[in-house]
Residue frames as qw, qx, qy, qz and C-alpha x, y, z in Angstrom:
[[0.287, -0.839, 0.338, -0.314, 88.75, -27.18, 126.17],
 [0.572, 0.299, -0.726, 0.239, 91.79, -29.09, 127.40],
 [0.679, -0.465, -0.560, 0.093, 91.73, -30.79, 130.77],
 [0.479, -0.685, -0.176, 0.520, 93.89, -28.17, 132.45],
 [0.392, 0.805, 0.109, 0.431, 94.36, -24.74, 130.97],
 [0.507, 0.125, -0.317, 0.792, 96.77, -22.07, 132.18],
 [0.145, -0.236, 0.117, -0.954, 94.12, -19.56, 133.21],
 [0.173, -0.475, -0.847, 0.161, 91.32, -19.97, 135.75],
 [0.205, -0.336, -0.070, -0.917, 88.44, -17.49, 135.79],
 [0.288, -0.300, -0.854, 0.312, 86.58, -17.88, 139.05],
 [0.264, -0.477, -0.193, -0.816, 83.22, -16.19, 139.78],
 [0.159, -0.164, -0.794, 0.564, 81.77, -15.76, 143.26],
 [0.328, 0.042, 0.190, -0.924, 78.25, -15.07, 144.51],
 [0.293, 0.335, 0.877, -0.182, 74.67, -16.29, 144.61],
 [0.045, -0.155, -0.535, -0.829, 72.40, -15.66, 141.65],
 [0.313, -0.620, -0.695, -0.186, 69.33, -15.70, 143.92],
 [0.368, -0.679, -0.323, 0.547, 70.45, -12.67, 145.97],
 [0.244, 0.943, 0.101, -0.201, 69.90, -9.81, 143.51],
 [0.380, 0.854, -0.353, 0.036, 73.33, -8.30, 142.55],
 [0.623, -0.575, 0.530, -0.011, 75.33, -10.68, 144.78],
 [0.838, 0.074, 0.513, 0.172, 75.80, -13.18, 141.94],
 [0.421, 0.864, -0.136, -0.238, 77.28, -10.79, 139.42],
 [0.183, -0.611, 0.747, 0.186, 80.65, -12.58, 139.58],
 [0.516, 0.073, 0.853, 0.034, 79.09, -15.91, 138.70],
 [0.557, 0.715, 0.356, -0.227, 76.84, -14.35, 136.08],
 [0.223, 0.842, -0.399, -0.286, 79.80, -12.73, 134.31],
 [0.282, -0.396, 0.861, 0.150, 81.77, -16.00, 134.42],
 [0.608, 0.335, 0.715, -0.077, 78.86, -17.95, 132.88],
 [0.513, 0.831, 0.096, -0.193, 78.69, -15.45, 130.02],
 [0.026, -0.766, 0.595, 0.242, 82.50, -15.46, 129.60],
 [0.583, -0.106, 0.802, 0.069, 82.34, -19.23, 129.05],
 [0.653, 0.617, 0.434, -0.069, 80.52, -18.53, 125.78],
 [0.189, 0.901, -0.288, -0.264, 83.44, -16.47, 124.41],
 [0.951, 0.265, -0.008, 0.162, 85.44, -18.53, 121.91],
 [0.364, 0.749, -0.363, 0.418, 88.47, -16.24, 122.36],
 [0.368, -0.611, 0.555, -0.428, 88.73, -17.52, 125.95],
 [0.955, 0.017, -0.229, -0.189, 88.90, -21.22, 125.09],
 [0.567, 0.349, -0.588, 0.459, 92.33, -21.32, 126.74],
 [0.234, -0.379, 0.475, -0.759, 90.64, -20.61, 130.11],
 [0.321, -0.323, -0.886, 0.092, 88.92, -22.81, 132.67],
 [0.321, -0.440, -0.034, -0.838, 85.80, -21.43, 134.41],
 [0.393, -0.301, -0.824, 0.275, 84.49, -22.14, 137.88],
 [0.303, -0.582, -0.039, -0.754, 81.94, -20.58, 140.21],
 [0.420, -0.236, -0.782, 0.395, 81.17, -20.80, 143.93],
 [0.294, -0.843, -0.399, -0.208, 78.85, -19.14, 146.42],
 [0.413, -0.891, 0.185, 0.014, 81.68, -18.29, 148.84],
 [0.515, 0.594, -0.563, 0.256, 85.45, -18.44, 148.96],
 [0.751, -0.584, 0.232, -0.203, 86.77, -20.89, 151.54],
 [0.351, -0.603, 0.710, 0.094, 89.69, -23.10, 152.48],
 [0.767, 0.137, 0.627, -0.003, 88.38, -26.04, 150.46],
 [0.597, 0.785, 0.060, -0.151, 89.03, -24.23, 147.16],
 [0.294, -0.687, 0.579, 0.326, 92.81, -24.86, 147.18],
 [0.608, 0.083, 0.748, 0.253, 92.38, -27.78, 144.78],
 [0.474, 0.797, 0.373, 0.017, 90.62, -25.48, 142.29],
 [0.068, 0.968, -0.196, -0.141, 93.59, -23.04, 142.27],
 [0.653, -0.451, 0.524, 0.310, 96.50, -25.44, 142.00],
 [0.611, 0.008, 0.603, 0.513, 98.78, -25.43, 139.00],
 [0.379, 0.854, 0.328, 0.141, 97.32, -22.46, 137.13],
 [0.526, 0.127, 0.008, 0.841, 99.59, -19.69, 135.90],
 [0.107, -0.176, 0.009, -0.978, 96.96, -16.99, 136.19],
 [0.121, -0.523, -0.830, 0.153, 93.83, -16.82, 138.34],
 [0.131, -0.244, -0.115, -0.954, 91.18, -14.14, 137.87],
 [0.089, -0.438, -0.821, 0.356, 88.50, -13.88, 140.56],
 [0.153, -0.373, -0.293, -0.867, 85.35, -11.90, 139.84],
 [0.275, -0.444, -0.765, 0.378, 83.29, -10.82, 142.84],
 [0.123, -0.829, -0.333, -0.432, 80.85, -8.20, 144.05],
 [0.408, -0.124, -0.437, 0.792, 81.69, -5.47, 146.49],
 [0.122, -0.894, -0.431, -0.020, 79.96, -2.64, 148.32],
 [0.460, 0.090, -0.070, 0.880, 81.31, 0.89, 148.42],
 [0.079, -0.818, -0.409, 0.396, 80.33, 4.20, 150.00],
 [0.126, -0.690, 0.235, 0.673, 82.65, 6.12, 147.65],
 [0.077, -0.156, 0.763, 0.622, 82.29, 4.35, 144.29],
 [0.595, 0.184, -0.093, -0.777, 79.31, 4.18, 141.94],
 [0.798, 0.105, 0.558, -0.201, 77.22, 1.06, 141.39],
 [0.831, 0.540, 0.123, 0.051, 78.71, -0.84, 138.47],
 [0.115, 0.876, -0.468, 0.030, 82.21, 0.60, 138.95],
 [0.975, 0.062, -0.161, 0.141, 84.97, -1.98, 138.46],
 [0.221, -0.826, 0.519, -0.012, 88.28, -2.28, 140.29],
 [0.936, 0.227, -0.248, 0.103, 91.00, -4.67, 139.20],
 [0.298, -0.810, 0.476, -0.170, 93.69, -5.45, 141.74],
 [0.606, 0.308, -0.718, 0.147, 96.59, -7.85, 141.87],
 [0.759, -0.443, -0.468, 0.087, 96.64, -10.03, 144.97],
 [0.535, -0.045, -0.315, 0.783, 99.47, -7.85, 146.35],
 [0.093, -0.127, 0.051, -0.986, 97.05, -4.90, 146.31],
 [0.234, -0.393, -0.881, -0.124, 94.07, -6.88, 147.52],
 [0.316, -0.162, 0.189, -0.916, 90.89, -5.06, 148.54],
 [0.292, 0.157, 0.875, -0.351, 88.14, -6.96, 150.40],
 [0.416, -0.084, -0.533, -0.732, 85.11, -8.09, 148.41],
 [0.728, -0.274, 0.078, -0.623, 81.88, -9.70, 149.59],
 [0.984, -0.063, -0.078, -0.144, 82.99, -13.31, 149.24],
 [0.684, 0.371, -0.450, 0.438, 86.77, -13.14, 149.68],
 [0.046, -0.368, 0.537, -0.758, 86.30, -11.77, 153.19],
 [0.706, -0.353, -0.547, -0.279, 84.64, -14.25, 155.46],
 [0.322, -0.661, 0.421, -0.532, 84.48, -13.61, 159.22],
 [0.922, -0.250, 0.197, -0.219, 84.19, -17.36, 159.80],
 [0.919, 0.120, 0.083, 0.367, 87.45, -18.21, 158.09],
 [0.483, -0.476, 0.150, 0.719, 90.82, -16.59, 157.55],
 [0.291, 0.769, -0.082, -0.563, 91.42, -13.82, 155.00],
 [0.832, 0.554, 0.025, -0.019, 92.06, -14.52, 151.33],
 [0.296, 0.788, -0.504, 0.191, 95.68, -13.35, 151.54],
 [0.415, -0.504, 0.708, -0.270, 96.35, -15.53, 154.57],
 [0.901, 0.147, 0.366, -0.179, 94.74, -18.53, 152.87],
 [0.726, 0.655, -0.195, 0.071, 96.93, -18.19, 149.79],
 [0.035, 0.724, -0.630, 0.278, 100.08, -17.79, 151.96],
 [0.686, -0.278, 0.599, -0.305, 99.03, -20.84, 154.03],
 [0.914, 0.358, 0.150, -0.121, 98.46, -22.93, 150.91],
 [0.529, 0.731, -0.402, 0.159, 101.88, -22.04, 149.55],
 [0.233, -0.616, 0.681, -0.319, 103.58, -22.92, 152.85],
 [0.805, -0.063, 0.535, -0.248, 101.90, -26.33, 152.69],
 [0.369, -0.241, 0.767, 0.467, 103.40, -26.87, 149.27],
 [0.527, 0.635, 0.561, -0.066, 100.38, -26.27, 147.06],
 [0.399, 0.061, 0.405, 0.820, 101.23, -24.79, 143.67],
 [0.116, 0.865, 0.446, -0.200, 99.36, -21.49, 143.82],
 [0.534, 0.494, 0.163, 0.667, 100.44, -18.86, 141.28],
 [0.272, -0.358, -0.219, 0.866, 101.71, -15.41, 142.23],
 [0.112, -0.048, -0.379, -0.917, 99.60, -14.00, 139.40],
 [0.070, -0.553, -0.824, 0.102, 96.15, -13.69, 141.04],
 [0.062, -0.162, -0.097, -0.980, 93.83, -10.78, 140.20],
 [0.069, 0.522, 0.772, -0.356, 90.53, -9.77, 141.76],
 [0.073, -0.307, -0.393, -0.864, 87.97, -7.97, 139.65],
 [0.014, -0.438, -0.725, 0.531, 85.48, -6.38, 142.02],
 [0.066, -0.443, -0.513, -0.732, 82.25, -4.90, 140.82],
 [0.134, 0.049, 0.479, -0.866, 80.38, -2.43, 143.01],
 [0.204, -0.414, -0.828, -0.318, 76.81, -3.58, 143.50],
 [0.311, -0.414, 0.021, -0.855, 73.70, -2.04, 144.97],
 [0.766, -0.285, 0.180, -0.547, 71.69, -4.88, 146.53],
 [0.379, 0.322, -0.867, 0.033, 72.94, -8.19, 147.94],
 [0.119, -0.030, 0.850, -0.512, 70.50, -9.21, 150.68],
 [0.645, 0.257, 0.190, -0.695, 67.16, -9.41, 148.86],
 [0.516, 0.059, 0.841, 0.151, 66.08, -12.75, 147.40],
 [0.576, 0.691, 0.064, -0.433, 65.55, -12.26, 143.67],
 [0.772, 0.067, 0.487, 0.403, 66.79, -13.98, 140.55],
 [0.421, 0.794, 0.199, 0.391, 67.08, -10.60, 138.85],
 [0.494, -0.052, -0.182, 0.848, 69.78, -7.99, 139.33],
 [0.007, -0.689, -0.334, 0.643, 68.89, -4.48, 140.43],
 [0.502, 0.818, 0.280, 0.022, 67.73, -2.11, 137.69],
 [0.024, -0.925, 0.329, 0.190, 70.94, -0.11, 137.99],
 [0.447, -0.391, 0.760, 0.265, 73.18, -3.14, 137.50],
 [0.635, 0.447, 0.623, 0.088, 70.94, -4.41, 134.67],
 [0.349, 0.929, 0.059, -0.107, 71.34, -1.08, 132.87],
 [0.039, -0.844, 0.523, 0.115, 75.12, -1.19, 133.27],
 [0.862, -0.167, 0.478, 0.024, 75.62, -4.93, 132.79],
 [0.807, 0.542, 0.121, 0.203, 76.68, -4.91, 129.10],
 [0.198, 0.877, -0.325, 0.293, 79.30, -2.29, 129.84],
 [0.581, -0.599, 0.529, -0.155, 80.51, -4.15, 132.93],
 [0.922, 0.076, 0.372, 0.078, 80.77, -7.40, 130.95],
 [0.658, 0.709, -0.026, 0.251, 82.64, -5.78, 128.06],
 [0.084, -0.860, 0.434, -0.253, 85.13, -4.08, 130.39],
 [0.720, -0.405, 0.558, -0.082, 85.83, -7.38, 132.18],
 [0.893, 0.336, 0.278, 0.109, 86.07, -9.30, 128.89],
 [0.468, 0.830, -0.187, 0.238, 88.49, -6.81, 127.32],
 [0.267, -0.772, 0.540, -0.203, 90.75, -6.84, 130.38],
 [0.828, -0.191, 0.526, -0.038, 90.77, -10.66, 130.60],
 [0.821, 0.538, 0.120, 0.149, 91.53, -11.02, 126.88],
 [0.281, 0.856, -0.343, 0.265, 94.48, -8.60, 127.15],
 [0.436, -0.649, 0.577, -0.236, 95.84, -10.22, 130.35],
 [0.812, -0.110, 0.568, -0.085, 95.41, -13.87, 129.34],
 [0.755, 0.634, -0.078, -0.148, 96.27, -13.79, 125.66],
 [0.178, 0.717, -0.670, 0.063, 100.01, -14.19, 126.23],
 [0.435, -0.290, 0.819, -0.237, 99.36, -17.44, 128.12],
 [0.828, 0.315, 0.281, -0.369, 97.21, -18.99, 125.39],
 [0.621, 0.646, -0.427, -0.122, 100.21, -19.83, 123.18]]
């Protein structure tokens, strides 16, 4: 892997809070994919203002996070461009500003943040119980979730790998 690739895949969540860590879990598995060797991979427990250095100078950023939903099924995936942003568990923090406001603020300060930022949100069932295992429902659907995310990332990032 080169020192700075064009694509950053960024997973959020804690792997000791049941399904909460699905973003980080998916990112760790994506790192094993040789077809994504043009990507950099990072994970964090939460999204906060300090992450600006992680985002600088990439052409494409893909954030993978968990979300809760009353209308969507557990394991359902939504992929949204930053311009169509929908809150997720870790991109919405009541103690800091919103994700969209942070990105706008960083750009106004002169940081090189790309316009091409996507959020892949995965509907989870349980996020507040301490466990190093995902819920049974997410475990059953995990391979399908992973393959859907992998296929989308490969199609989106392949043009930047050349």
